Backbone as JSON, one array per atom type, in Angstrom:
{
  "sequence": "MRFFPALLGSILVTVAVFLFMQSLIQRNREEVVQVPILPDVQILQPEEEPEEPPEEEPDQPDMPPPEPSMEPLSVKDVSPPAPTPSTELEMPALELGVGDIKIQASGKRWSAPLAADAIVTDMGGSDGRGYIEVIPFNTRQPNVPEVAWQNKISGWVLVAFNVTPDGNTRNIRVLDAKPRGVFEEKVISAVDDWTYRISFSGGAAAGSVVLTQKIEVLWENYPQNMPNVD",
  "N": [[146.0, 17.15, -66.49], [143.75, 16.16, -67.24], [141.78, 16.53, -65.34], [141.24, 19.19, -65.27], [139.35, 20.26, -67.18], [137.03, 19.19, -66.07], [136.9, 20.36, -63.53], [136.61, 23.0, -64.21], [134.2, 22.9, -65.47], [132.47, 22.26, -63.37], [132.7, 24.54, -61.82], [131.51, 26.42, -63.45], [128.89, 25.45, -63.57], [128.13, 25.77, -60.91], [128.27, 28.52, -60.61], [126.25, 29.23, -62.38], [123.96, 28.13, -61.24], [123.89, 29.66, -58.89], [123.43, 32.22, -59.84], [120.93, 31.81, -60.95], [119.35, 31.28, -58.67], [119.57, 33.71, -57.36], [118.22, 35.34, -59.12], [115.62, 34.39, -58.83], [115.06, 35.08, -56.16], [115.13, 37.86, -56.31], [112.96, 38.3, -57.96], [110.82, 37.49, -56.39], [110.83, 39.44, -54.41], [110.01, 41.65, -55.86], [107.4, 41.01, -56.4], [105.97, 41.33, -54.09], [103.09, 42.46, -52.45], [101.96, 45.34, -51.12], [99.87, 45.86, -48.41], [97.54, 48.18, -47.47], [97.34, 49.57, -44.22], [94.78, 50.24, -42.05], [94.28, 52.83, -39.79], [92.15, 52.92, -37.91], [89.5, 50.86, -36.95], [86.17, 50.27, -37.34], [83.49, 48.58, -35.95], [80.46, 47.63, -37.01], [77.39, 47.36, -35.4], [74.24, 45.69, -35.19], [71.27, 47.62, -34.85], [69.36, 47.71, -31.84], [66.09, 46.5, -31.53], [63.3, 48.26, -30.36], [61.66, 47.21, -27.37], [58.39, 45.94, -27.23], [55.74, 47.13, -25.28], [54.08, 45.08, -22.82], [50.88, 43.74, -23.48], [48.07, 45.01, -21.9], [45.81, 43.26, -19.84], [42.36, 43.18, -20.3], [40.24, 44.71, -17.89], [38.36, 42.63, -15.79], [34.92, 42.48, -15.28], [33.53, 43.09, -12.06], [32.25, 40.33, -10.4], [29.2, 39.55, -8.84], [29.06, 38.3, -5.47], [28.38, 34.8, -4.89], [25.12, 33.8, -3.95], [24.4, 32.63, -0.7], [23.54, 29.25, -0.22], [20.89, 27.68, 1.33], [20.66, 24.78, 3.14], [18.08, 22.38, 3.25], [16.44, 21.84, 6.31], [16.36, 18.87, 8.09], [14.0, 17.27, 9.96], [14.08, 15.12, 12.53], [12.29, 12.45, 13.91], [12.3, 12.3, 17.16], [12.09, 10.08, 19.59], [11.52, 9.27, 22.97], [13.8, 6.99, 24.53], [12.95, 3.61, 25.04], [12.28, 2.41, 28.25], [14.57, 0.24, 29.78], [14.55, -2.8, 31.48], [16.14, -3.01, 34.57], [18.6, -4.98, 36.08], [19.95, -4.44, 38.33], [20.08, -4.32, 41.76], [19.27, -2.27, 44.41], [20.72, -2.11, 47.43], [20.02, -1.37, 50.86], [21.84, 1.31, 52.36], [24.69, 0.61, 54.24], [25.48, 1.97, 57.02], [28.06, 1.81, 58.71], [29.58, 2.15, 61.78], [32.63, 3.29, 63.38], [33.15, 1.46, 65.34], [31.9, -0.77, 64.33], [33.32, -1.72, 62.12], [36.5, -2.57, 62.05], [39.97, -2.5, 61.37], [41.72, -5.15, 62.0], [44.56, -7.0, 62.46], [44.92, -10.35, 61.47], [46.75, -12.61, 60.86], [47.1, -13.52, 57.48], [44.59, -13.05, 56.63], [41.64, -11.09, 56.79], [38.76, -10.19, 58.37], [35.88, -8.4, 57.77], [33.92, -7.41, 60.19], [30.42, -7.43, 60.49], [27.21, -5.98, 61.37], [25.66, -8.17, 61.64], [25.92, -11.69, 60.87], [25.26, -11.95, 58.21], [23.84, -10.13, 55.43], [20.57, -9.47, 55.12], [17.93, -8.78, 53.08], [14.69, -7.67, 52.51], [13.02, -8.16, 49.56], [10.51, -8.23, 48.56], [9.01, -10.38, 47.02], [7.03, -12.28, 44.64], [5.26, -13.58, 46.27], [5.36, -12.03, 48.47], [7.42, -12.63, 50.2], [10.02, -12.51, 49.28], [13.6, -12.34, 49.38], [17.07, -11.27, 49.67], [20.18, -12.62, 50.42], [23.32, -11.72, 51.55], [26.53, -12.66, 52.12], [29.67, -12.02, 53.52], [32.54, -13.53, 52.2], [35.31, -13.83, 51.49], [37.64, -11.68, 52.46], [40.02, -9.0, 52.77], [42.26, -6.9, 54.66], [42.8, -3.42, 53.89], [45.96, -2.29, 52.73], [48.2, -0.19, 54.57], [49.12, 3.03, 53.63], [52.49, 4.16, 53.05], [53.02, 6.84, 53.58], [51.08, 7.45, 55.47], [51.92, 5.86, 57.58], [54.44, 7.0, 58.15], [53.7, 9.55, 58.98], [51.91, 9.06, 60.97], [49.06, 8.83, 60.52], [45.65, 8.19, 60.69], [42.49, 7.1, 59.37], [39.39, 7.01, 57.42], [37.42, 5.49, 54.81], [34.63, 5.77, 52.75], [32.94, 3.62, 50.7], [31.17, 2.57, 47.75], [29.9, -0.25, 46.02], [29.31, -2.77, 43.55], [27.95, -6.03, 43.83], [28.18, -8.93, 42.12], [26.01, -11.6, 40.88], [27.61, -13.91, 41.1], [29.23, -13.28, 43.22], [31.45, -11.54, 43.06], [33.13, -8.36, 43.32], [32.4, -5.27, 41.75], [32.73, -2.16, 39.9], [33.7, -0.17, 41.81], [33.49, 2.68, 43.82], [34.44, 5.74, 45.38], [32.78, 7.34, 47.96], [33.16, 9.08, 50.09], [35.84, 10.35, 52.13], [38.24, 10.53, 54.78], [41.28, 11.49, 56.04], [41.23, 13.07, 52.77], [42.6, 11.73, 49.74], [44.56, 10.01, 50.73], [44.05, 7.29, 51.67], [42.39, 6.17, 49.71], [43.19, 4.77, 47.34], [44.4, 2.38, 48.29], [42.26, 1.22, 49.66], [40.35, 0.8, 47.61], [41.76, -1.08, 46.09], [41.81, -3.22, 47.9], [39.04, -3.81, 48.3], [38.4, -4.63, 45.75], [39.34, -7.21, 45.71], [37.62, -8.59, 47.34], [35.15, -11.13, 48.04], [31.84, -12.47, 47.96], [29.09, -14.44, 49.25], [26.1, -14.84, 47.75], [22.6, -15.07, 47.76], [19.42, -15.57, 46.32], [16.17, -15.62, 47.32], [12.79, -16.79, 47.79], [11.46, -15.82, 45.51], [12.8, -13.51, 44.74], [14.33, -11.43, 42.28], [17.21, -12.33, 40.45], [20.26, -10.57, 40.33], [22.62, -7.78, 40.08], [23.91, -6.5, 43.12], [24.01, -3.6, 45.1], [26.26, -2.31, 47.42], [27.22, -0.37, 50.27], [29.99, 0.68, 52.21], [31.81, 1.59, 55.09], [35.15, 1.97, 55.76], [37.68, 1.73, 58.1], [41.02, 2.81, 58.53], [44.01, 2.21, 60.19], [47.06, 3.63, 61.16], [48.82, 2.14, 62.71], [48.74, -0.43, 61.79], [50.49, -0.79, 59.72], [52.84, -2.52, 59.7], [51.61, -5.01, 59.21], [51.04, -5.09, 56.5], [50.21, -6.6, 53.38], [52.27, -8.06, 50.93], [52.63, -7.45, 47.38], [49.94, -7.17, 46.53], [48.62, -4.84, 45.88]],
  "CA": [[145.3, 17.96, -67.49], [142.44, 15.53, -67.47], [140.79, 17.03, -64.37], [141.03, 20.63, -65.4], [138.04, 20.58, -67.78], [135.94, 18.82, -65.14], [136.84, 21.36, -62.47], [136.09, 24.22, -64.83], [132.75, 22.71, -65.74], [131.71, 22.32, -62.11], [132.64, 25.92, -61.37], [130.5, 27.1, -64.27], [127.54, 25.0, -63.15], [127.82, 26.36, -59.59], [127.97, 29.94, -60.82], [124.94, 29.34, -63.06], [122.89, 27.86, -60.23], [123.86, 30.78, -57.97], [122.76, 33.32, -60.52], [119.51, 31.47, -61.11], [118.7, 31.44, -57.39], [119.51, 35.13, -57.06], [117.14, 35.93, -59.93], [114.32, 34.02, -58.22], [114.83, 35.88, -54.95], [114.84, 39.22, -56.74], [111.6, 38.32, -58.54], [109.83, 37.4, -55.28], [110.76, 40.73, -53.74], [109.24, 42.58, -56.68], [105.96, 40.64, -56.45], [105.32, 41.55, -52.78], [102.01, 43.44, -52.53], [101.79, 46.05, -49.87], [98.45, 46.0, -48.0], [97.41, 49.37, -46.62], [96.87, 49.32, -42.84], [93.88, 51.3, -41.6], [94.55, 53.13, -38.37], [90.98, 52.73, -37.03], [88.52, 49.9, -37.48], [84.86, 50.39, -36.69], [82.61, 47.39, -36.1], [79.06, 48.03, -37.03], [76.48, 46.42, -34.72], [72.83, 45.95, -35.56], [70.53, 48.4, -33.88], [68.39, 46.93, -31.07], [64.7, 46.88, -31.76], [62.65, 48.62, -29.08], [60.72, 46.2, -26.85], [56.99, 46.37, -27.21], [55.16, 46.97, -23.92], [53.09, 43.98, -22.76], [49.48, 44.14, -23.61], [47.33, 44.96, -20.64], [44.58, 42.47, -19.92], [41.17, 44.01, -19.99], [39.68, 44.5, -16.55], [37.14, 41.82, -15.77], [33.89, 43.13, -14.44], [33.33, 42.46, -10.75], [31.1, 39.44, -10.34], [28.58, 39.58, -7.5], [29.3, 37.04, -4.73], [27.25, 33.87, -4.99], [24.2, 33.83, -2.82], [24.51, 31.38, 0.1], [22.41, 28.33, -0.37], [20.45, 27.12, 2.61], [20.26, 23.38, 3.03], [16.82, 22.14, 3.97], [16.59, 21.21, 7.61], [15.6, 17.64, 8.22], [13.5, 17.09, 11.33], [13.98, 13.7, 12.86], [11.33, 12.13, 14.96], [13.05, 11.81, 18.32], [11.19, 9.5, 20.58], [12.29, 8.87, 24.16], [14.13, 5.57, 24.52], [12.1, 2.76, 25.86], [12.99, 2.01, 29.47], [15.01, -1.16, 29.82], [14.5, -3.32, 32.85], [17.46, -3.09, 35.21], [18.78, -6.12, 36.99], [20.75, -4.01, 39.47], [19.26, -4.17, 42.94], [19.85, -1.31, 45.35], [20.63, -2.54, 48.82], [20.07, -0.23, 51.77], [23.2, 1.69, 52.73], [25.14, 0.11, 55.53], [26.25, 3.02, 57.69], [28.74, 1.12, 59.79], [30.42, 3.04, 62.54], [34.02, 2.87, 63.57], [33.16, 0.26, 66.16], [31.37, -1.91, 63.58], [34.29, -2.28, 61.19], [37.85, -2.17, 62.4], [41.03, -3.26, 60.72], [42.51, -5.87, 62.98], [45.39, -8.0, 61.78], [44.75, -11.75, 61.9], [47.49, -13.38, 59.87], [46.96, -13.01, 56.12], [43.17, -12.87, 56.35], [41.03, -10.03, 57.57], [37.32, -10.26, 58.24], [35.2, -7.15, 58.08], [32.74, -7.8, 60.96], [29.22, -6.65, 60.22], [26.29, -5.98, 62.49], [25.22, -9.55, 61.73], [26.74, -12.57, 60.04], [24.87, -11.81, 56.81], [22.93, -9.03, 55.11], [19.32, -10.03, 54.6], [17.09, -7.67, 52.65], [13.38, -8.05, 51.98], [12.85, -7.6, 48.23], [9.09, -8.25, 48.17], [8.79, -11.26, 45.9], [5.64, -12.4, 44.18], [4.42, -14.01, 47.39], [5.58, -11.14, 49.59], [8.46, -13.13, 51.1], [11.31, -12.57, 48.59], [14.7, -11.67, 50.05], [18.42, -11.52, 49.17], [21.12, -12.81, 51.51], [24.69, -11.43, 51.12], [27.44, -13.09, 53.19], [31.09, -11.85, 53.19], [33.19, -14.84, 52.11], [36.76, -13.72, 51.48], [38.01, -10.26, 52.48], [41.33, -8.68, 53.34], [42.37, -5.51, 55.09], [43.59, -2.57, 52.99], [47.31, -1.95, 53.18], [48.36, 1.18, 55.06], [50.14, 3.74, 52.82], [53.72, 4.5, 53.77], [52.95, 8.22, 54.04], [50.29, 7.43, 56.7], [52.79, 5.28, 58.61], [55.49, 7.95, 58.52], [53.12, 10.73, 59.62], [50.97, 8.58, 61.99], [47.74, 9.31, 60.11], [44.58, 7.21, 60.57], [41.32, 7.69, 58.73], [38.39, 6.08, 56.92], [36.96, 5.67, 53.42], [33.29, 5.25, 52.48], [32.9, 3.17, 49.32], [30.0, 1.84, 47.23], [30.34, -1.2, 45.0], [28.34, -3.77, 43.12], [28.26, -7.45, 44.04], [27.54, -9.69, 41.06], [25.41, -12.84, 41.39], [28.62, -14.9, 41.45], [29.91, -12.88, 44.44], [32.59, -10.67, 42.84], [32.86, -6.92, 43.43], [32.59, -4.51, 40.52], [32.34, -0.75, 39.88], [33.98, 0.39, 43.14], [33.64, 4.12, 43.77], [34.61, 6.38, 46.68], [31.75, 8.34, 48.26], [33.73, 10.09, 50.99], [37.05, 9.88, 52.79], [38.86, 11.47, 55.72], [41.52, 12.62, 55.13], [41.11, 12.72, 51.36], [43.83, 11.59, 48.99], [45.57, 9.21, 51.44], [43.75, 5.87, 51.77], [41.41, 5.7, 48.73], [43.75, 3.8, 46.4], [44.59, 1.1, 48.97], [40.94, 0.66, 49.98], [39.76, 0.28, 46.37], [42.49, -2.3, 45.73], [41.39, -4.3, 48.79], [37.64, -4.17, 48.03], [38.37, -5.33, 44.47], [39.65, -8.62, 45.95], [36.62, -9.2, 48.21], [34.13, -11.99, 47.45], [30.66, -12.68, 48.81], [28.1, -15.46, 48.9], [24.83, -14.13, 47.59], [21.51, -15.98, 47.41], [18.13, -14.93, 46.05], [15.16, -16.57, 47.79], [11.42, -16.32, 47.9], [10.98, -15.13, 44.32], [13.57, -12.3, 44.43], [14.99, -11.52, 40.98], [18.67, -12.36, 40.53], [20.91, -9.44, 39.67], [23.72, -7.16, 40.8], [23.5, -5.87, 44.37], [24.85, -2.45, 45.43], [26.54, -2.2, 48.84], [28.09, 0.71, 50.72], [30.71, 0.26, 53.4], [32.79, 2.53, 55.62], [36.3, 1.19, 56.18], [38.65, 2.51, 58.86], [42.41, 2.4, 58.33], [44.85, 2.68, 61.28], [48.46, 3.64, 60.76], [49.58, 1.15, 63.47], [48.7, -1.72, 61.1], [51.41, -0.8, 58.58], [53.69, -3.73, 59.64], [50.85, -6.16, 58.71], [50.72, -4.95, 55.07], [50.45, -7.78, 52.55], [53.04, -7.68, 49.73], [52.22, -7.84, 46.02], [48.48, -7.24, 46.38], [48.11, -3.57, 45.35]],
  "C": [[143.89, 17.39, -67.7], [141.4, 16.15, -66.56], [140.48, 18.49, -64.54], [139.7, 20.96, -66.08], [136.89, 20.26, -66.85], [135.8, 19.87, -64.06], [136.24, 22.65, -63.01], [134.6, 24.08, -65.06], [131.94, 22.81, -64.46], [131.61, 23.74, -61.59], [131.59, 26.67, -62.16], [129.08, 26.72, -63.85], [127.14, 25.67, -61.83], [127.46, 27.81, -59.73], [126.62, 30.12, -61.47], [123.8, 29.13, -62.06], [122.76, 29.03, -59.27], [123.13, 31.96, -58.58], [121.27, 33.05, -60.67], [118.75, 31.69, -59.8], [118.55, 32.92, -57.03], [118.43, 35.8, -57.87], [115.77, 35.58, -59.37], [114.02, 34.87, -57.0], [114.46, 37.3, -55.31], [113.43, 39.34, -57.27], [110.55, 38.29, -57.43], [109.71, 38.72, -54.54], [109.93, 41.72, -54.54], [107.76, 42.28, -56.66], [105.26, 40.85, -55.11], [104.3, 42.68, -52.89], [101.85, 44.06, -51.16], [100.31, 46.29, -49.61], [98.36, 47.21, -47.1], [96.82, 49.01, -45.26], [96.03, 50.51, -42.42], [94.14, 51.58, -40.12], [93.39, 52.85, -37.44], [89.99, 51.82, -37.72], [87.24, 50.05, -36.68], [84.02, 49.16, -37.01], [81.19, 47.86, -35.98], [78.21, 46.95, -36.38], [75.05, 46.74, -35.12], [72.12, 46.7, -34.45], [69.49, 47.52, -33.19], [66.99, 47.45, -31.33], [64.06, 47.22, -30.42], [61.65, 47.54, -28.67], [59.32, 46.78, -26.81], [56.44, 46.18, -25.79], [54.13, 45.84, -23.93], [51.68, 44.52, -22.82], [48.77, 43.99, -22.28], [46.05, 44.17, -20.85], [43.4, 43.35, -19.58], [40.63, 43.68, -18.61], [38.39, 43.7, -16.65], [36.12, 42.5, -14.87], [33.72, 42.35, -13.14], [32.06, 41.64, -10.78], [30.49, 39.51, -8.95], [28.84, 38.25, -6.78], [28.1, 36.12, -4.84], [26.39, 33.92, -3.74], [24.33, 32.53, -2.03], [23.26, 30.53, -0.05], [22.1, 27.7, 0.98], [20.0, 25.68, 2.38], [18.95, 23.18, 3.79], [17.08, 21.39, 5.27], [15.7, 19.98, 7.67], [15.24, 17.45, 9.68], [13.31, 15.61, 11.56], [13.0, 13.52, 14.0], [12.09, 11.49, 16.12], [12.05, 11.33, 19.35], [12.01, 9.08, 21.78], [12.58, 7.39, 24.14], [13.23, 4.8, 25.47], [12.87, 2.34, 27.11], [13.33, 0.53, 29.43], [15.0, -1.63, 31.26], [15.91, -3.48, 33.4], [17.49, -4.26, 36.16], [19.6, -5.75, 38.2], [19.84, -3.7, 40.63], [19.96, -3.27, 43.92], [19.63, -1.82, 46.76], [20.64, -1.31, 49.72], [21.51, 0.04, 52.2], [23.52, 1.18, 54.11], [26.02, 1.17, 56.16], [26.9, 2.38, 58.91], [29.67, 2.09, 60.5], [31.82, 2.49, 62.69], [34.08, 1.61, 64.4], [32.67, -0.96, 65.41], [32.41, -2.54, 62.69], [35.66, -1.74, 61.52], [38.84, -3.07, 61.7], [41.89, -3.88, 61.8], [43.26, -6.98, 62.27], [45.13, -9.37, 62.35], [45.43, -12.62, 60.87], [47.36, -12.72, 58.52], [45.51, -12.87, 55.71], [42.65, -11.76, 57.23], [39.55, -10.09, 57.32], [36.73, -8.93, 58.63], [33.93, -7.48, 58.84], [31.58, -6.87, 60.66], [28.32, -6.68, 61.45], [25.72, -7.38, 62.71], [26.09, -10.38, 60.83], [26.43, -12.4, 58.57], [23.96, -10.6, 56.67], [21.7, -9.65, 54.48], [18.39, -8.86, 54.3], [15.8, -8.21, 52.06], [13.18, -7.36, 50.65], [11.41, -7.68, 47.75], [8.83, -9.08, 46.95], [7.33, -11.36, 45.55], [4.72, -12.83, 45.31], [4.64, -13.16, 48.63], [6.67, -11.59, 50.53], [9.82, -13.23, 50.41], [12.38, -11.8, 49.34], [16.02, -12.09, 49.41], [19.34, -11.61, 50.38], [22.55, -12.66, 50.97], [25.61, -11.73, 52.29], [28.87, -12.81, 52.75], [31.81, -13.2, 53.25], [34.71, -14.72, 52.23], [37.11, -12.23, 51.38], [39.41, -10.11, 53.06], [41.37, -7.21, 53.71], [43.13, -4.7, 54.04], [44.99, -2.35, 53.59], [47.36, -0.49, 53.6], [49.42, 1.87, 54.22], [51.34, 4.12, 53.69], [53.68, 5.92, 54.31], [52.12, 8.3, 55.32], [51.11, 6.87, 57.86], [53.83, 6.29, 59.08], [54.94, 9.14, 59.29], [52.07, 10.36, 60.68], [49.57, 9.13, 61.74], [46.8, 8.11, 60.02], [43.37, 7.89, 59.93], [40.34, 6.62, 58.28], [38.0, 6.47, 55.5], [35.59, 5.03, 53.29], [33.21, 4.91, 51.0], [31.54, 2.55, 49.02], [30.49, 0.94, 46.12], [29.21, -2.16, 44.68], [28.86, -5.16, 43.45], [27.48, -8.23, 42.99], [26.92, -10.97, 41.62], [26.43, -13.92, 41.73], [29.5, -14.46, 42.61], [31.11, -11.98, 44.27], [32.17, -9.2, 42.94], [33.22, -6.23, 42.13], [32.23, -3.04, 40.77], [32.5, -0.1, 41.27], [34.18, 1.9, 43.0], [33.68, 4.67, 45.2], [33.54, 7.45, 46.86], [32.29, 9.44, 49.16], [34.98, 9.49, 51.61], [37.57, 10.97, 53.71], [40.13, 10.85, 56.27], [41.45, 12.16, 53.68], [42.5, 12.62, 50.72], [44.9, 10.76, 49.67], [45.28, 7.72, 51.32], [42.91, 5.32, 50.62], [41.98, 4.59, 47.83], [43.91, 2.43, 47.05], [43.27, 0.43, 49.28], [40.29, 0.07, 48.73], [40.44, -1.02, 45.95], [42.07, -3.47, 46.61], [39.97, -4.75, 48.48], [37.53, -4.92, 46.7], [38.66, -6.82, 44.62], [38.59, -9.32, 46.8], [35.66, -10.09, 47.39], [33.02, -12.23, 48.47], [29.93, -13.93, 48.35], [26.75, -14.77, 48.88], [23.77, -15.13, 47.14], [20.22, -15.18, 47.28], [17.05, -15.96, 46.39], [13.79, -15.93, 47.75], [10.92, -15.53, 46.72], [11.72, -13.84, 44.01], [14.32, -12.49, 43.12], [16.51, -11.45, 41.16], [19.25, -11.18, 39.76], [22.04, -8.91, 40.51], [23.19, -6.4, 42.0], [24.5, -4.75, 44.67], [25.0, -2.37, 46.95], [27.38, -0.94, 49.07], [28.75, 0.27, 52.02], [31.73, 1.32, 53.78], [33.93, 1.73, 56.26], [37.29, 2.12, 56.88], [40.04, 1.92, 58.67], [43.25, 3.04, 59.44], [46.31, 2.58, 60.88], [49.27, 2.58, 61.5], [49.64, -0.2, 62.77], [49.64, -1.8, 59.9], [52.31, -2.04, 58.55], [52.96, -4.97, 59.13], [50.48, -6.05, 57.23], [51.08, -6.22, 54.32], [51.21, -7.37, 51.3], [52.37, -8.17, 48.45], [50.72, -8.03, 45.88], [47.92, -5.97, 45.77], [48.54, -3.4, 43.9]]
}
């Protein structure tokens, strides 16, 4: 009998709480506010302002072209150069025939025989007896090109060159050749190695001497070619 009042009290409390909760739910349903739904929504956009056309630049008046300016012409006093004394002495051309100069093998030396042992030229010194003596000292034969050996071609080359006071050859140039384009290179290489003994006597002025020489090249001498000289 002791628990009966307690059980009854708990049932009453539960029923009270249930009723209270039901009243709250009912109140919330009554307070719901219905929001009208619009079927169509229009979004208003700001109207675009019309673009202003760019301002046209005023036409610039055509300017006349600038007048060409003429620079004053300067006249220089051109005087002919003063003649400078030349120390180069022109020797008479030595027109040596085929019989005068032949390429004959003699070991590793080759002497170009001249009409005489030396070239003596009267230069007309102050006392009328000046002369220059040019003696070949060390010469060698030109090598025969391989193309001449293969085709059995012989020919000659006429060269002019300067002989300096110390006996060296300079400024070698080809005056003529037959056939052309075959022997010139070998002849120039050989003449570049030649040396002379040159003496100025009787008041002759010392300077460079110009010589011309015709050199014959025979294809049969190809086996006597010197190596490492061209």
